[in-house]
C-alpha positions as CSV (number, residue, x, y, z in Angstrom):
1,M,0.0,0.0,0.0
2,S,1.4,3.4,-1.0
3,G,2.2,6.1,1.6
4,L,-0.6,8.2,0.1
5,H,-3.1,5.4,0.4
6,R,-2.1,4.7,4.0
7,S,-2.5,8.4,4.8
8,L,-5.9,8.5,3.3
9,L,-7.0,5.4,5.1
10,F,-5.7,6.8,8.4
11,L,-7.6,10.1,7.7
12,V,-10.9,8.2,7.0
13,F,-10.4,6.1,10.2
14,F,-9.6,9.2,12.3
15,M,-12.6,11.1,11.1
16,A,-14.9,8.1,11.7
17,F,-13.4,7.6,15.1
18,N,-14.0,11.2,16.1
19,S,-17.5,11.4,14.6
20,A,-18.5,8.4,16.9
21,Y,-17.5,10.5,19.9
22,A,-19.0,13.8,18.7
23,V,-21.8,15.1,20.9
24,S,-25.0,15.6,19.0
25,P,-26.2,19.2,19.0
26,L,-29.6,17.9,20.0
27,T,-28.1,16.2,23.0
28,Q,-26.3,19.3,24.0
29,H,-29.5,21.3,23.5
30,A,-31.4,18.9,25.8
31,V,-28.7,19.1,28.5
32,A,-28.7,22.9,28.3
33,V,-32.5,23.1,28.5
34,S,-32.3,20.8,31.6
35,Q,-29.6,23.0,33.2
36,S,-31.6,26.2,32.4
37,M,-34.6,24.7,34.1
38,S,-32.7,23.8,37.3
39,A,-31.1,27.2,37.5
40,F,-34.4,28.9,36.6
41,Y,-36.4,27.3,39.5
42,M,-33.4,27.5,41.9
43,Y,-33.6,31.3,41.3
44,S,-37.2,31.2,42.6
45,L,-36.4,28.9,45.5
46,S,-33.4,31.0,46.6
47,E,-35.7,34.1,46.6
48,G,-34.0,35.8,43.7
49,D,-30.3,35.0,44.1
50,S,-28.8,36.7,41.0
51,R,-26.2,33.9,40.6
52,Y,-28.9,31.5,39.4
53,Q,-30.4,34.2,37.2
54,E,-27.1,34.6,35.4
55,E,-26.8,30.8,35.1
56,Y,-30.3,30.2,33.7
57,Q,-29.9,33.1,31.2
58,R,-26.5,31.6,30.1
59,Y,-28.0,28.1,29.7
60,L,-31.0,29.5,27.7
61,L,-28.6,31.1,25.3
62,E,-26.5,27.9,25.0
63,A,-29.7,25.9,24.3
64,S,-30.6,28.3,21.5
65,G,-27.2,28.0,20.0
66,Y,-27.2,24.2,20.0
67,L,-30.7,24.2,18.5
68,D,-29.4,26.4,15.6
69,E,-26.6,23.9,15.1
70,F,-29.0,21.0,15.1
71,E,-31.3,22.6,12.6
72,K,-28.3,22.5,10.1
73,H,-28.3,18.7,10.4
74,D,-32.0,18.1,10.5
75,S,-34.0,21.0,9.1
76,V,-37.4,19.4,9.6
77,V,-37.2,18.4,13.3
78,G,-34.9,21.4,13.9
79,A,-37.5,23.8,12.6
80,E,-40.2,22.2,14.6
81,L,-38.3,22.4,17.8
82,K,-37.1,25.9,17.1
83,N,-40.6,27.1,16.6
84,Q,-41.6,25.7,20.0
85,W,-38.5,27.0,21.7
86,S,-38.8,30.5,20.2
87,E,-42.3,30.8,21.5
88,L,-41.5,29.5,24.9
89,Q,-38.2,31.2,25.7
90,P,-39.4,34.8,26.0
91,N,-42.0,33.8,28.5
92,L,-39.5,32.2,30.9
93,K,-39.5,35.0,33.4
94,F,-40.9,35.5,36.9
95,D,-43.3,38.0,38.3
96,Y,-42.5,39.0,41.9
97,V,-45.6,39.1,44.1
98,E,-45.3,40.5,47.6
99,G,-45.8,37.8,50.2
100,A,-45.8,35.0,47.5
101,G,-42.3,35.4,46.0
102,Y,-41.3,34.7,42.4
103,I,-44.3,33.4,40.4
104,I,-44.5,31.9,36.9
105,H,-47.8,31.2,35.3
106,M,-48.8,27.5,35.4
107,S,-49.3,27.3,31.7
108,I,-45.7,28.4,31.1
109,R,-44.4,26.0,33.7
110,N,-46.3,23.2,31.9
111,E,-44.9,24.3,28.5
112,F,-41.4,24.3,29.8
113,R,-41.8,20.9,31.3
114,S,-43.4,19.5,28.1
115,Y,-40.6,20.9,25.9
116,L,-37.9,19.2,28.1
117,D,-39.9,15.9,28.0
118,N,-40.0,16.2,24.2
119,V,-36.3,16.7,23.6
120,Y,-35.4,14.2,26.3
121,I,-37.4,11.5,24.6
122,R,-36.0,12.3,21.2
123,V,-32.4,12.1,22.5
124,S,-33.1,8.9,24.5
125,K,-34.4,7.2,21.3
126,L,-31.4,8.5,19.3
127,I,-28.8,7.3,21.8
128,S,-30.5,4.0,22.7
129,A,-29.4,2.7,19.3
130,E,-25.8,3.7,20.0
131,T,-23.4,1.1,21.6
132,D,-20.3,3.1,22.3
133,L,-19.5,4.0,25.9
134,V,-19.0,7.8,25.3
135,N,-22.5,8.2,23.8
136,Q,-24.0,6.3,26.8
137,M,-22.2,8.7,29.1
138,H,-23.8,11.6,27.2
139,L,-27.2,10.1,27.9
140,M,-26.2,9.6,31.6
141,T,-25.4,13.3,31.8
142,L,-28.7,14.1,30.3
143,D,-30.5,11.7,32.6
144,V,-29.0,13.4,35.7
145,E,-29.7,16.9,34.4
146,A,-33.2,16.1,33.4
147,M,-34.1,14.4,36.6
148,V,-32.7,17.2,38.7
149,A,-34.6,19.8,36.5
150,R,-37.8,17.9,37.2
151,F,-37.0,18.0,40.9
152,F,-36.6,21.8,40.9
153,D,-39.6,22.2,38.7
154,V,-41.9,20.3,41.1
155,S,-40.3,21.6,44.3
156,S,-40.8,25.2,43.2
157,A,-44.5,24.7,42.1
158,L,-47.2,26.1,44.3
159,Y,-48.6,22.6,45.1
160,G,-45.3,20.8,45.1
161,S,-45.5,17.1,44.1
162,M,-49.2,17.5,43.6
163,A,-48.4,19.7,40.6
164,I,-47.7,16.6,38.5
165,S,-49.1,13.1,38.8
166,A,-47.2,9.9,38.0
167,S,-49.3,9.4,34.9
168,Q,-48.4,12.9,33.6
169,D,-44.7,12.5,34.3
170,T,-43.4,11.2,31.0
171,L,-39.8,11.5,32.2
172,R,-40.5,8.9,35.0
173,P,-37.5,9.7,37.3
174,E,-37.8,6.5,39.3
175,E,-37.3,4.4,36.1
176,V,-34.6,6.6,34.8
177,A,-32.7,6.5,38.1
178,K,-32.9,2.7,38.3
179,K,-31.4,2.4,34.8
180,L,-28.8,5.0,35.7
181,R,-27.6,2.9,38.7
182,V,-27.4,-0.2,36.4
183,K,-25.4,1.7,33.8
184,L,-23.0,3.1,36.3
185,A,-22.4,-0.3,38.0
186,R,-21.7,-1.9,34.6
187,M,-19.4,0.8,33.5
188,I,-17.4,0.7,36.7
189,E,-16.8,-3.1,36.1
190,M,-15.6,-2.5,32.5
191,P,-11.9,-2.8,31.5
192,I,-11.4,1.0,31.4
193,S,-8.6,3.2,32.7
194,D,-8.3,3.7,36.5
195,K,-8.7,7.4,36.1
196,V,-12.1,7.0,34.4
197,K,-13.1,4.4,36.9
198,R,-12.4,6.8,39.8
199,K,-14.5,9.5,38.1
200,L,-17.4,7.0,37.6
201,K,-17.1,5.9,41.3
202,S,-17.3,9.5,42.3
203,V,-20.4,10.0,40.1
204,N,-21.9,6.9,41.8
205,T,-21.3,8.2,45.3
206,K,-22.6,11.7,44.6
207,W,-25.7,10.4,42.8
208,A,-26.5,8.0,45.7
209,F,-26.3,11.0,48.0
210,I,-29.0,13.0,46.2
211,E,-31.1,10.3,44.4
212,E,-33.8,10.0,47.0
213,S,-34.5,13.7,47.1
214,V,-34.4,14.0,43.3
215,V,-36.7,11.0,42.7
216,N,-39.2,11.5,45.5
217,Y,-39.2,15.3,45.7
218,T,-39.2,15.0,49.5
219,D,-36.2,16.7,51.1
220,K,-37.1,20.3,51.0
221,A,-33.8,21.3,52.8
222,A,-31.7,19.7,50.1
223,Y,-31.9,22.3,47.3
224,L,-28.3,23.5,47.5
225,L,-26.9,20.0,48.0
226,V,-28.8,18.7,45.0
227,Y,-27.8,21.6,42.8
228,Y,-24.1,21.4,43.9
229,N,-23.9,17.6,43.5
230,K,-25.6,17.5,40.1
231,T,-23.1,20.0,38.8
232,Q,-20.2,17.9,40.1
233,I,-21.7,14.8,38.6
234,S,-22.0,16.4,35.2
235,K,-18.4,17.7,35.4
236,A,-17.2,14.2,36.3
237,L,-19.1,12.6,33.4
238,N,-17.9,15.2,30.9
239,K,-14.3,14.6,32.1
240,S,-14.7,10.8,31.7
241,Q,-16.0,11.3,28.2
242,S,-13.0,13.4,27.3
243,M,-10.6,10.8,28.8
244,L,-12.2,8.0,26.8
245,A,-12.1,10.0,23.6
246,G,-8.5,10.9,24.2
247,V,-9.2,14.7,24.2
């Protein structure tokens, strides 16, 4: 085989390898939507802490950017989602009511929740067909962010857990959490580098610490702990993905 042919073959292999580890813009959009929801409702729960306002505004912008990128790859689905997101995003703001705090209309809350459910399901179906470890980690990151977003959504609602019934909750946090535990356990037992294993064990420990609150919406004193630990979990998973991809 000539040197030119070897070089071309290597280039094709390199591009195929890296495309397998590329994060879909739709996945990044779904993660950013989840992160924006957590920060958005944490702003309300913290009685207007500006740090969370800055975070949710940044995540909203990121979500829009990723959606623009996704539309370049899939103009039909991208346009459909962009239309929904464009209508929803300007309404994601609170009214301050003396004695009641930061209020958002229930219809907007429901639209925000439905939008996240929609993109989450699309990404789950997309990645379920993928077998490589990095793509599965992308889905795990989304699982954590989406479950925590639902926790803050329900916890900040006027009627708490009564704001959404089990039949309405298409995300089904208990089922997602169960699958997440299984995935983590399997990955930790895989023949991967010790550095990645340590990261995954850290994810497992932090998730075990907040899972009950996230899934059952019960521990009202745990807002800061949940928010902090979900951020650390996502950072650890992202670092693990980079290590596996050799970035």
